[in-house]
N, CA, C and O atoms as a GROMACS GRO file, in nm:
protein
  236
    1MET      N    1  -0.159   3.822  -2.097
    1MET     CA    2  -0.234   3.861  -2.214
    1MET      C    3  -0.344   3.959  -2.173
    1MET      O    4  -0.422   3.931  -2.082
    2ILE      N    5  -0.349   4.071  -2.239
    2ILE     CA    6  -0.453   4.170  -2.212
    2ILE      C    7  -0.569   4.144  -2.308
    2ILE      O    8  -0.550   4.128  -2.428
    3ASN      N    9  -0.689   4.139  -2.251
    3ASN     CA   10  -0.807   4.110  -2.331
    3ASN      C   11  -0.898   4.231  -2.334
    3ASN      O   12  -0.942   4.278  -2.230
    4LYS      N   13  -0.928   4.280  -2.453
    4LYS     CA   14  -1.022   4.390  -2.468
    4LYS      C   15  -1.156   4.330  -2.510
    4LYS      O   16  -1.168   4.273  -2.619
    5TRP      N   17  -1.255   4.342  -2.424
    5TRP     CA   18  -1.383   4.276  -2.449
    5TRP      C   19  -1.459   4.338  -2.566
    5TRP      O   20  -1.545   4.271  -2.624
    6ASN      N   21  -1.432   4.461  -2.600
    6ASN     CA   22  -1.502   4.522  -2.712
    6ASN      C   23  -1.420   4.518  -2.841
    6ASN      O   24  -1.456   4.584  -2.939
    7ASP      N   25  -1.313   4.442  -2.844
    7ASP     CA   26  -1.228   4.427  -2.962
    7ASP      C   27  -1.295   4.333  -3.061
    7ASP      O   28  -1.313   4.214  -3.031
    8LYS      N   29  -1.332   4.383  -3.178
    8LYS     CA   30  -1.402   4.302  -3.277
    8LYS      C   31  -1.312   4.260  -3.393
    8LYS      O   32  -1.360   4.205  -3.492
    9LEU      N   33  -1.181   4.286  -3.382
    9LEU     CA   34  -1.091   4.249  -3.490
    9LEU      C   35  -1.089   4.098  -3.514
    9LEU      O   36  -1.084   4.053  -3.628
   10TRP      N   37  -1.092   4.021  -3.407
   10TRP     CA   38  -1.090   3.876  -3.423
   10TRP      C   39  -1.217   3.827  -3.494
   10TRP      O   40  -1.212   3.731  -3.570
   11GLN      N   41  -1.328   3.893  -3.468
   11GLN     CA   42  -1.454   3.852  -3.530
   11GLN      C   43  -1.448   3.872  -3.681
   11GLN      O   44  -1.490   3.784  -3.756
   12GLN      N   45  -1.398   3.985  -3.725
   12GLN     CA   46  -1.386   4.012  -3.867
   12GLN      C   47  -1.286   3.916  -3.932
   12GLN      O   48  -1.311   3.865  -4.041
   13ASP      N   49  -1.176   3.890  -3.865
   13ASP     CA   50  -1.076   3.796  -3.914
   13ASP      C   51  -1.136   3.656  -3.926
   13ASP      O   52  -1.112   3.587  -4.026
   14PHE      N   53  -1.212   3.615  -3.827
   14PHE     CA   54  -1.273   3.482  -3.826
   14PHE      C   55  -1.378   3.468  -3.935
   14PHE      O   56  -1.392   3.360  -3.992
   15LEU      N   57  -1.451   3.574  -3.965
   15LEU     CA   58  -1.549   3.570  -4.075
   15LEU      C   59  -1.481   3.540  -4.208
   15LEU      O   60  -1.540   3.475  -4.295
   16ASN      N   61  -1.359   3.587  -4.224
   16ASN     CA   62  -1.286   3.566  -4.349
   16ASN      C   63  -1.211   3.433  -4.353
   16ASN      O   64  -1.164   3.393  -4.460
   17MET      N   65  -1.201   3.363  -4.241
   17MET     CA   66  -1.124   3.239  -4.235
   17MET      C   67  -1.200   3.120  -4.292
   17MET      O   68  -1.139   3.032  -4.354
   18LYS      N   69  -1.330   3.116  -4.273
   18LYS     CA   70  -1.407   2.999  -4.315
   18LYS      C   71  -1.552   3.038  -4.337
   18LYS      O   72  -1.594   3.149  -4.304
   19LEU      N   73  -1.628   2.946  -4.393
   19LEU     CA   74  -1.770   2.967  -4.416
   19LEU      C   75  -1.846   2.942  -4.286
   19LEU      O   76  -1.820   2.843  -4.217
   20HIS      N   77  -1.938   3.031  -4.252
   20HIS     CA   78  -2.014   3.022  -4.129
   20HIS      C   79  -2.162   3.007  -4.158
   20HIS      O   80  -2.210   3.044  -4.266
   21SER      N   81  -2.234   2.952  -4.062
   21SER     CA   82  -2.380   2.947  -4.074
   21SER      C   83  -2.433   3.089  -4.067
   21SER      O   84  -2.367   3.177  -4.012
   22PRO      N   85  -2.552   3.113  -4.122
   22PRO     CA   86  -2.609   3.249  -4.117
   22PRO      C   87  -2.623   3.302  -3.973
   22PRO      O   88  -2.600   3.420  -3.949
   23SER      N   89  -2.660   3.216  -3.880
   23SER     CA   90  -2.676   3.262  -3.741
   23SER      C   91  -2.542   3.298  -3.678
   23SER      O   92  -2.533   3.396  -3.603
   24ASP      N   93  -2.438   3.221  -3.707
   24ASP     CA   94  -2.305   3.253  -3.654
   24ASP      C   95  -2.251   3.381  -3.717
   24ASP      O   96  -2.190   3.463  -3.647
   25ALA      N   97  -2.272   3.399  -3.847
   25ALA     CA   98  -2.226   3.521  -3.914
   25ALA      C   99  -2.297   3.643  -3.857
   25ALA      O  100  -2.235   3.746  -3.834
   26LYS      N  101  -2.426   3.631  -3.833
   26LYS     CA  102  -2.502   3.741  -3.775
   26LYS      C  103  -2.452   3.774  -3.635
   26LYS      O  104  -2.442   3.892  -3.599
   27LEU      N  105  -2.420   3.673  -3.557
   27LEU     CA  106  -2.367   3.693  -3.423
   27LEU      C  107  -2.231   3.761  -3.428
   27LEU      O  108  -2.204   3.853  -3.350
   28LEU      N  109  -2.145   3.716  -3.517
   28LEU     CA  110  -2.012   3.776  -3.529
   28LEU      C  111  -2.018   3.921  -3.575
   28LEU      O  112  -1.936   4.002  -3.533
   29MET      N  113  -2.114   3.953  -3.659
   29MET     CA  114  -2.125   4.091  -3.709
   29MET      C  115  -2.206   4.180  -3.615
   29MET      O  116  -2.174   4.298  -3.597
   30GLY      N  117  -2.311   4.125  -3.557
   30GLY     CA  118  -2.404   4.207  -3.480
   30GLY      C  119  -2.379   4.213  -3.331
   30GLY      O  120  -2.417   4.309  -3.265
   31GLY      N  121  -2.316   4.112  -3.278
   31GLY     CA  122  -2.289   4.111  -3.136
   31GLY      C  123  -2.388   4.031  -3.054
   31GLY      O  124  -2.482   3.972  -3.108
   32VAL      N  125  -2.366   4.030  -2.925
   32VAL     CA  126  -2.441   3.948  -2.831
   32VAL      C  127  -2.570   4.016  -2.790
   32VAL      O  128  -2.573   4.137  -2.764
   33LYS      N  129  -2.677   3.938  -2.785
   33LYS     CA  130  -2.807   3.990  -2.742
   33LYS      C  131  -2.857   3.922  -2.614
   33LYS      O  132  -2.955   3.966  -2.555
   34GLY      N  133  -2.791   3.815  -2.573
   34GLY     CA  134  -2.833   3.744  -2.453
   34GLY      C  135  -2.730   3.641  -2.410
   34GLY      O  136  -2.621   3.633  -2.466
   35LEU      N  137  -2.766   3.563  -2.309
   35LEU     CA  138  -2.675   3.464  -2.254
   35LEU      C  139  -2.638   3.357  -2.355
   35LEU      O  140  -2.522   3.317  -2.365
   36LYS      N  141  -2.736   3.310  -2.430
   36LYS     CA  142  -2.710   3.207  -2.532
   36LYS      C  143  -2.610   3.259  -2.636
   36LYS      O  144  -2.520   3.186  -2.676
   37ASP      N  145  -2.627   3.383  -2.680
   37ASP     CA  146  -2.534   3.443  -2.776
   37ASP      C  147  -2.394   3.457  -2.718
   37ASP      O  148  -2.295   3.434  -2.787
   38ALA      N  149  -2.386   3.494  -2.591
   38ALA     CA  150  -2.256   3.508  -2.526
   38ALA      C  151  -2.183   3.375  -2.520
   38ALA      O  152  -2.063   3.367  -2.544
   39TRP      N  153  -2.258   3.270  -2.489
   39TRP     CA  154  -2.198   3.136  -2.484
   39TRP      C  155  -2.148   3.095  -2.622
   39TRP      O  156  -2.036   3.045  -2.636
   40ARG      N  157  -2.231   3.115  -2.725
   40ARG     CA  158  -2.194   3.077  -2.861
   40ARG      C  159  -2.074   3.157  -2.910
   40ARG      O  160  -1.986   3.103  -2.977
   41LEU      N  161  -2.070   3.286  -2.878
   41LEU     CA  162  -1.958   3.370  -2.918
   41LEU      C  163  -1.828   3.321  -2.852
   41LEU      O  164  -1.722   3.325  -2.914
   42GLY      N  165  -1.837   3.275  -2.728
   42GLY     CA  166  -1.721   3.217  -2.661
   42GLY      C  167  -1.672   3.092  -2.731
   42GLY      O  168  -1.551   3.072  -2.746
   43VAL      N  169  -1.765   3.008  -2.774
   43VAL     CA  170  -1.729   2.886  -2.849
   43VAL      C  171  -1.661   2.923  -2.981
   43VAL      O  172  -1.562   2.862  -3.020
   44LEU      N  173  -1.717   3.023  -3.049
   44LEU     CA  174  -1.657   3.066  -3.176
   44LEU      C  175  -1.518   3.124  -3.155
   44LEU      O  176  -1.430   3.106  -3.240
   45HIS      N  177  -1.497   3.193  -3.044
   45HIS     CA  178  -1.365   3.251  -3.016
   45HIS      C  179  -1.262   3.142  -2.993
   45HIS      O  180  -1.148   3.154  -3.038
   46VAL      N  181  -1.300   3.036  -2.924
   46VAL     CA  182  -1.209   2.923  -2.902
   46VAL      C  183  -1.174   2.858  -3.036
   46VAL      O  184  -1.058   2.823  -3.060
   47GLU      N  185  -1.273   2.842  -3.123
   47GLU     CA  186  -1.248   2.785  -3.255
   47GLU      C  187  -1.156   2.876  -3.336
   47GLU      O  188  -1.067   2.828  -3.406
   48TYR      N  189  -1.176   3.008  -3.326
   48TYR     CA  190  -1.090   3.104  -3.395
   48TYR      C  191  -0.945   3.090  -3.348
   48TYR      O  192  -0.853   3.087  -3.430
   49GLU      N  193  -0.924   3.081  -3.218
   49GLU     CA  194  -0.788   3.068  -3.165
   49GLU      C  195  -0.722   2.940  -3.214
   49GLU      O  196  -0.603   2.940  -3.246
   50ARG      N  197  -0.798   2.831  -3.221
   50ARG     CA  198  -0.744   2.704  -3.269
   50ARG      C  199  -0.704   2.714  -3.415
   50ARG      O  200  -0.596   2.670  -3.453
   51LEU      N  201  -0.792   2.772  -3.498
   51LEU     CA  202  -0.761   2.787  -3.641
   51LEU      C  203  -0.645   2.882  -3.663
   51LEU      O  204  -0.565   2.862  -3.755
   52LYS      N  205  -0.636   2.985  -3.581
   52LYS     CA  206  -0.527   3.083  -3.594
   52LYS      C  207  -0.391   3.017  -3.566
   52LYS      O  208  -0.293   3.043  -3.635
   53LYS      N  209  -0.387   2.931  -3.464
   53LYS     CA  210  -0.262   2.859  -3.433
   53LYS      C  211  -0.222   2.769  -3.549
   53LYS      O  212  -0.104   2.762  -3.585
   54ILE      N  213  -0.319   2.699  -3.606
   54ILE     CA  214  -0.291   2.610  -3.720
   54ILE      C  215  -0.239   2.692  -3.837
   54ILE      O  216  -0.144   2.652  -3.904
   55GLN      N  217  -0.302   2.806  -3.862
   55GLN     CA  218  -0.261   2.894  -3.972
   55GLN      C  219  -0.120   2.946  -3.951
   55GLN      O  220  -0.042   2.954  -4.047
   56GLU      N  221  -0.085   2.982  -3.827
   56GLU     CA  222   0.049   3.033  -3.798
   56GLU      C  223   0.155   2.926  -3.812
   56GLU      O  224   0.267   2.955  -3.853
   57LYS      N  225   0.121   2.800  -3.779
   57LYS     CA  226   0.217   2.692  -3.793
   57LYS      C  227   0.248   2.664  -3.939
   57LYS      O  228   0.361   2.624  -3.972
   58ARG      N  229   0.151   2.683  -4.028
   58ARG     CA  230   0.172   2.659  -4.170
   58ARG      C  231   0.264   2.763  -4.232
   58ARG      O  232   0.329   2.735  -4.333
   59GLN      N  233   0.269   2.882  -4.175
   59GLN     CA  234   0.349   2.990  -4.234
   59GLN      C  235   0.488   2.990  -4.186
   59GLN      O  236   0.568   3.075  -4.227
   0.00000   0.00000   0.00000
């Protein structure tokens, strides 16, 4: 799997999948500003992948 670190398509897709807290939405739209943000964005990406698999199984 090739990973593009500046690829924001998953972030936009994830914003449309579910309701997010204001801080998570700001992070997904604005990007990382520090180590804490990078960690949280990683957590959100794992959640996105999990929800994406569930969504694909339903279709």
